[in-house]
PLY file of the C-alpha trace (Angstrom):
ply
format ascii 1.0
element vertex 199
property float x
property float y
property float z
element edge 198
property int vertex1
property int vertex2
end_header
-51.23 79.38 19.59
-53.07 80.86 16.83
-50.99 81.10 13.11
-52.55 83.69 11.10
-52.68 82.00 7.40
-51.95 84.33 4.43
-53.22 83.41 0.77
-50.17 83.07 -1.27
-49.45 83.39 -5.21
-51.00 80.58 -7.70
-53.52 79.41 -5.03
-51.21 78.37 -2.19
-51.35 78.82 0.81
-48.72 79.50 3.26
-48.15 80.34 6.67
-47.98 84.11 7.96
-44.39 85.40 9.24
-44.69 83.96 12.72
-41.18 83.87 14.72
-40.87 80.14 16.34
-38.69 78.22 17.26
-37.20 74.57 17.52
-39.83 71.88 16.66
-42.73 74.37 16.62
-40.95 75.91 13.24
-40.46 72.01 11.77
-43.97 71.00 12.04
-45.89 74.64 11.29
-44.08 76.22 8.80
-45.51 73.86 5.71
-46.62 74.93 2.32
-49.21 73.13 0.50
-51.14 73.49 -3.08
-54.35 74.34 -3.42
-56.78 71.61 -2.75
-56.66 69.90 -6.27
-58.76 66.95 -4.64
-61.74 69.69 -4.45
-61.50 70.11 -8.27
-61.36 66.60 -8.79
-64.32 66.36 -6.70
-66.28 68.95 -8.47
-65.62 68.05 -12.16
-67.39 65.16 -13.12
-64.73 64.58 -15.99
-61.37 64.93 -13.88
-63.59 62.91 -11.54
-64.06 59.71 -13.65
-60.73 60.24 -15.15
-58.97 60.10 -11.20
-61.32 57.11 -10.03
-60.13 54.89 -13.30
-56.36 55.38 -12.39
-56.94 54.83 -8.75
-59.71 51.88 -9.35
-56.58 49.82 -11.74
-54.33 49.56 -9.46
-56.16 48.54 -6.71
-57.74 45.77 -8.55
-54.51 44.91 -9.85
-53.49 44.89 -6.62
-56.23 42.46 -5.23
-56.22 40.32 -8.26
-52.25 39.23 -7.41
-53.23 38.50 -3.51
-55.99 35.99 -4.91
-54.26 34.31 -7.88
-51.14 33.90 -5.35
-53.56 31.99 -3.29
-55.76 29.75 -4.90
-57.37 27.15 -2.31
-58.25 24.02 -4.48
-61.10 21.48 -3.26
-59.65 18.29 -2.76
-62.12 15.88 -4.50
-61.84 13.79 -6.92
-64.79 12.10 -9.43
-62.04 9.15 -11.22
-58.86 8.94 -12.47
-57.81 12.40 -12.88
-58.11 12.86 -9.61
-54.50 10.82 -9.28
-53.03 12.88 -11.62
-54.25 15.80 -9.19
-53.23 14.09 -6.22
-49.53 13.71 -8.39
-49.66 17.60 -8.60
-49.79 18.18 -4.60
-47.36 15.97 -4.05
-43.17 16.38 -3.29
-42.61 16.29 -6.81
-44.71 19.04 -8.76
-45.69 20.84 -5.31
-48.45 22.96 -5.64
-48.04 24.90 -2.52
-44.77 26.47 -4.21
-47.49 28.27 -6.21
-50.20 29.19 -3.08
-52.12 26.44 -4.10
-53.01 24.16 -1.22
-56.14 21.87 -1.03
-58.69 22.17 1.51
-61.15 19.52 2.22
-64.21 21.38 2.42
-65.78 23.73 -0.75
-66.89 26.40 2.26
-63.00 26.71 2.44
-62.29 26.32 -1.33
-62.15 28.68 -4.58
-60.34 26.56 -7.03
-62.67 23.44 -8.41
-61.09 21.11 -10.34
-63.15 18.73 -12.27
-61.34 15.92 -13.00
-63.67 13.23 -14.16
-67.24 12.30 -15.83
-69.72 13.69 -14.14
-72.92 11.17 -14.33
-76.94 12.87 -14.45
-76.97 10.94 -10.59
-73.47 13.21 -9.86
-74.20 16.81 -11.24
-76.78 18.27 -8.99
-74.27 17.25 -6.33
-71.35 19.22 -8.21
-73.76 21.70 -8.50
-74.52 22.04 -4.65
-70.56 21.65 -4.21
-70.26 24.53 -6.50
-72.57 27.11 -4.92
-70.98 26.15 -1.54
-68.32 27.33 -2.68
-67.05 31.46 -1.62
-66.85 34.38 -3.61
-64.66 34.50 -5.97
-64.56 30.99 -6.79
-62.98 29.02 -10.17
-63.51 25.80 -12.21
-61.01 24.11 -14.04
-62.32 21.20 -16.34
-59.09 18.53 -15.95
-59.71 15.64 -19.12
-61.70 15.28 -21.88
-64.27 13.35 -19.39
-64.81 16.35 -17.81
-64.38 18.62 -21.04
-67.50 16.67 -23.13
-67.98 13.37 -21.66
-64.71 11.71 -23.05
-64.92 7.84 -23.89
-68.19 7.79 -22.44
-69.72 10.61 -24.69
-72.19 8.69 -25.85
-73.09 6.87 -22.54
-76.66 7.49 -21.48
-75.73 8.41 -18.06
-73.03 11.07 -18.71
-73.25 14.48 -19.00
-71.40 16.41 -22.11
-68.89 18.41 -20.24
-68.98 20.16 -16.89
-69.59 23.80 -18.46
-73.78 22.03 -18.67
-73.78 22.44 -15.11
-71.07 24.77 -13.84
-69.06 27.88 -15.51
-65.76 26.72 -16.46
-62.86 29.04 -16.59
-60.35 26.42 -18.10
-59.87 23.58 -20.45
-57.25 21.00 -19.70
-57.11 18.84 -22.45
-56.08 15.43 -22.19
-56.63 11.46 -20.80
-55.51 11.24 -18.57
-54.01 15.01 -18.11
-50.43 14.80 -16.44
-49.63 17.31 -13.30
-47.36 19.34 -15.87
-50.91 19.79 -17.93
-52.51 20.59 -14.73
-49.84 23.01 -13.99
-49.87 25.08 -16.89
-53.75 24.82 -16.50
-53.57 26.58 -13.27
-51.00 29.28 -14.85
-53.56 30.15 -17.14
-56.11 30.47 -14.83
-54.15 32.69 -12.63
-53.21 35.25 -16.09
-57.08 35.17 -16.32
-57.80 36.25 -12.17
-54.93 39.27 -12.98
-56.71 40.17 -15.96
-60.04 39.99 -14.82
-61.32 37.56 -17.47
-63.21 35.07 -15.66
-66.40 33.10 -16.33
-67.54 32.62 -13.02
0 1
1 2
2 3
3 4
4 5
5 6
6 7
7 8
8 9
9 10
10 11
11 12
12 13
13 14
14 15
15 16
16 17
17 18
18 19
19 20
20 21
21 22
22 23
23 24
24 25
25 26
26 27
27 28
28 29
29 30
30 31
31 32
32 33
33 34
34 35
35 36
36 37
37 38
38 39
39 40
40 41
41 42
42 43
43 44
44 45
45 46
46 47
47 48
48 49
49 50
50 51
51 52
52 53
53 54
54 55
55 56
56 57
57 58
58 59
59 60
60 61
61 62
62 63
63 64
64 65
65 66
66 67
67 68
68 69
69 70
70 71
71 72
72 73
73 74
74 75
75 76
76 77
77 78
78 79
79 80
80 81
81 82
82 83
83 84
84 85
85 86
86 87
87 88
88 89
89 90
90 91
91 92
92 93
93 94
94 95
95 96
96 97
97 98
98 99
99 100
100 101
101 102
102 103
103 104
104 105
105 106
106 107
107 108
108 109
109 110
110 111
111 112
112 113
113 114
114 115
115 116
116 117
117 118
118 119
119 120
120 121
121 122
122 123
123 124
124 125
125 126
126 127
127 128
128 129
129 130
130 131
131 132
132 133
133 134
134 135
135 136
136 137
137 138
138 139
139 140
140 141
141 142
142 143
143 144
144 145
145 146
146 147
147 148
148 149
149 150
150 151
151 152
152 153
153 154
154 155
155 156
156 157
157 158
158 159
159 160
160 161
161 162
162 163
163 164
164 165
165 166
166 167
167 168
168 169
169 170
170 171
171 172
172 173
173 174
174 175
175 176
176 177
177 178
178 179
179 180
180 181
181 182
182 183
183 184
184 185
185 186
186 187
187 188
188 189
189 190
190 191
191 192
192 193
193 194
194 195
195 196
196 197
197 198
């Protein structure tokens, strides 16, 4: 059935006077405002403003999903790895925060560097980091990962993980307690939500 459309006042479009019964009347008698999206598309200033308003909530929603489902790479370099294992155990229960340990870098998006990096190990750490999918995050856990710790003057120790890979959060301590690791991960989650990241 053809329905004649008549232009209303103030740019509205309405359905003309057509007699309909029952469901037809409910589905076809609709009044809509003038198409504002056409105006937005034609005006560059309005278009940029509209896209900024739409982009912020979408980014926030995506970042919220990412921060709530971090998968950490289960690996260890030295004694801080024991504290990382304790963080995943029953008392601290990293699963409550959506942090699940994965056995391969290709399924993980969080690398916790938890010990001193030797110059022999440095290329392997870099390779493991490169195998992680984007977005990927790095936490330097403990003094050894931050600046070499008690081995800072050794010829074989890299003076910090940030000399090899970009680090998002530094957690000082020797060894780092599981509480401190939890605090560092919460800080990382805040940075993810705000979009302030090194990598």
